[in-house]
N, C-alpha and C positions, 0 to 999 in steps of 0.2 A: 794572464798571470796565474789564474786558478788552474788552467789547463797545464801550464808549465809545472806547477806544484804537483799535480797528479802524476805527470810523467816522471818527475824526480823521485816521488815515493815509489813508483813502480820499479824504477831502476835500482833504488835502494834495496827493495825486496829481492830483486834478482841477484844482488850482491851478497845476500844472506842465504846461501843455498840450503835447501831442505830444512829451513826453519831454525837453524842454530847459528850461533855466533862463534867464530873461532878466533881466539886471541892468544898472545904470548904472555905467559906469566911464569917468572922464574925459569925461563928457558924450557918450559913444558907447554904443550897444547892444553888450553882450557876450553871445554865445551860448555856453552850456556844454552839450555833448552828452554824455549818459551812455552808455557802451559797456560791456556786460557779457558775460562768457564764462566757460567752465568750466575753462580751463587754469590751471596754477600759474604763478608769476612767473618760473620758470626756463626755461619752454618757449620755443623760438625764435619761435613765432608770437605769443606775448605780447610778447616783446622787439620784434618787428616792429611791433606796434600801439603800443608805447611810442614807437618811432622815428617812426611816422606822426603821433602826437599832438604830438610836438615840432615836426615840420615844419608842421603845421597852425597851431600857436600862432605860430611864426616867420613864416610867410607871411601870416598875418592881423594881424600886429603885436599879438597877444594878444587880439584881438576875437572870435576863434572858438577855443574850447578843447574838448578831449575828456577827460573823466574816465573812467578805466578801472576796472572792478570785476571782478577775476579770481576764479578758484576757486569758481565757483557762488555767489558772495555774493548775487546777485540772482535765483538760480534756475538750474535745469539748462537744457540747450539748447532743449528744447521750450517750457519756460516763458518763456524770454527771447524766442523767436520770437513767442509769443502776446502778450507784453508790448509788442512793436513794433506788432502789429496793433491793440492797444487804446490805444496812444499813451502808455503809462507809461514807455517806454524809447525812447531815440533809435536806438541801434545795437547790434548783437550780432555776434559771430563764432560760427559754427556749422559743424560738419562737414556735408557735403552729405547724409549719411545721414539725420538727422532731418528735413532739409528736404523729403525726398520725401513726407512725410506732409502737407505743405502744397502742394507743387508736384509733381504726379505725374511730369512728364518729367525731373525731377532724378534719378529712378531710374536714368537712363542711367549715372551714375557708379558705381552699384552692380553693374554687369555685370562679373563677374570676368574678368580678363585681356583687357579690351577695349583698353586702351592698350598699345602695344608697349614703351614705355619712357617716362622722364620727358620727353624731348624731344618725343615724339609728343603727350603730354598737354598740354604748353604750347602747341604749335601749335594744338591744338583750343581750349584755354581762351582764348588771345589772339586767336582768329579769329572768324569769323561765328557758329559754333555756340556758342562760349562766351558771346559777348555776347547772343545770342538767349536763352540759358537764364538769364542774369542778370536779364533783363527779364520773365521768365515769370510772376513773382509780383506784378506791379504791380496787377492787379485784386484781389489779396488784401491790399494795403497794404504789400507787401514789395518794396523795390528792392535788387537786388544791385549792389554797388559793385565787387567784384573777387574773385578767387580768391587764396588763399595756399597755398603748397606744403605738403602734408602727406605727401609721399613715398608709399612703397608700404607697405601693411599686411601683416603676417605673423603667424603663430600663435606664442604662447608658452604654456608649460604646465609642469606638474610632472613630466612624462615626455617623452622625445624624440618629436618629430613628424617622421617621415621620409617618410611617404606618407599619402594619405587614409585608409587602413585604420587608422592610428594615432589618428584622430579619432573612430572609431566608438565610440559609447557615452559620449563625454565631454560634460559640460555646459560649453558654451563661451559666454562673455559676448559679447553683441553689442549694438550700439546699437539704439534703437527705430527699426528700419529693416526693411521687408519684404524688400528685396533681400539684406540681410546675413543675415537668418534663412533665406531660401531657399538662399543659398550654403552655409551651414553644414549644412543638411539634405541638400543634394546631395552633400556630402562625407562624410556619415554621422554628423555630430555632432548634439548636441541644443542648439539655440540658446536662450540665456537672456538676455533684455534686462535690463540693470542700468545705472543711471546711473554716469557716470565717477567721481563723488565717492565712491561706495560700493564701487568695485571692489576696492581693496586689501583691505579687510576681508572681502569676499566670497571672494576668492582664499585669503586666510589661513585662513578658517574652513571652507573646503571647500564653500561654497554653489555655486561653479563650479570646474571643474577647469582651465580654460584661458581665454585671451582672445586678441584679435588687435589689433595696432596697429603704428604706425611706430616706428623705433628711438628717436627723442627722447622720445616719449610713454612707451615702455617704461622708459626711463632716468629721466626726470624725475619720474615717478610712483612710482619705487622698486619697481615690481612685480617687478623682477628679484630682490628679496629673498625672494620667495615662489616665483616660477617660475624654475627654474634652466636651462630649455631654451628657446632662441629659434630657430625654424625659418624662415629667410628664403625662404618660398615666394612672397612678393610677389603675393598674389592680387588685391588691389584698389589703385586709386589714387583714394581719395576726397579731393577737395580740401577745404580749409576755405573758407568763404564769408563775406565781410564784407557785412552787410546794414544798411540804414537804413530806418526807417519812411518810407513814401512821403509821409505827411502832413508829417513833419519836413523831408524833402527839398524838397517844394514850398513850404514856409514860408521856406526859406533864400533869401537874395538871390542873384542871379546871381554876384556876387563871391564869396560864401562857397561856392557850388557849385563854382566854378572852383578855389578854394583846396583844397577836398576832393579833387577829381579830380586835381589836380597832385600833392598830397601822397601820395595813394594810389598813383599811378603810380610814384613814387619808392620808396615803401614796398614795392611788389611786387618791384621789381628788387633791393632790399636783402634781402627775404625769400628769394628764390631762392638768393642767395649764402650767406646765413646758414644756410639749411636744409642745403645741401650740406655745410657745415663741421660743423654740429651732428649730422647723421646719421652721418658718419664717426666723430666723437668719441664718440657714444653707443654705437656698436657696440664700439669699443675699450674704453670704460669698463665695459660689462657683461661683456666677456670678462675684463678684469682683476679683476672682482668674482667670477669663478668660474662665470659662465654659459657653458654650451656653446652656441655659435652654430653652427647646422646649415645647410648649403647644399644642400637637397634637389633632386632632379630635379623640375622643375616640370611635366613632361609629364603624369604621372598626375593631378596636381591640375587641370590644364587639361581633361583628358578627363573628370574627375568632374563638372565643371560644365556640360558641353555640353547636358545636358537643360534646364538653366536658360535657356540662350540660346534654345532652342526655345520654352520657356514664355513668353518675353517677345517673341517674334517679332511678334505682332499689335500689341502696344502700342508697341514701340520698334524694330522691325526696320528701318524706314526711317532712323531716326536712327543706329542702329548702323552701317549701311552708309555713311552720310555720314562718320562718324568714321573708319571703316576706310579710306576713300578719301583721307583727309588724309595727304599725304606729308611 
């Protein structure tokens, strides 16, 4: 019986080609694009995508719609990216961390302290380098549509983190990302890949001692209930990336492609403003909840990862220098 159900679901997916549903509505074709991601519905990036979906429906007069499946309902980040490649899913939002397993040059975002600040990051992301990287996965069936702000990532733990020495011996949750694992090793910690949906329990039960992420993620995940110290060392600026199956993209009319692009441009501008507000509010919220927010000297953290910059010189050195040259 169970095997028969699996076969039925597989056949159903095959009948939904390239991740979208085609239906008749008022004698016009309606496209419904399924978008899956791992964040909860309170996260500012999820709210950004809701806003984007509203714009798409409005601009297409309801003929193009995006249905959003949050909180890993359709799988974790890696699984959703693979579903795009297989054509079972139209779109996904993923951190750039897991993307480096599919597109090697995306590792550039995992070089710690590469971006001077948020303004520098957006000049790169909105410029030639950012657009170049969005198109890097076309031969793998993955088309990048845009970046969403995911701020700067910092460590949180059950004990204060004031220098890299405080990370020595700690099991630290990281994404499934080689650069993230290399970074934690360079700082003396023990990297432990765990999916986002399992992290609260893993922290609570002591499977890991610490994790790292941006303030809204630390807040909306309620990880501050377990980790009472948040050290704003701001070691990484890993953007979120909005992807579409290239097969789905090419199947859309030029009108619908234009609608998507226009709505996404407006959503990115909305996201930058929303993120800045959410980041500040989240820091204040966790402080009010009793979390000690630490503002450490960043120089020792920067010095600890210099070996990593050298390790990636052959692979990414030229791209690193291009980014550093962006004023």
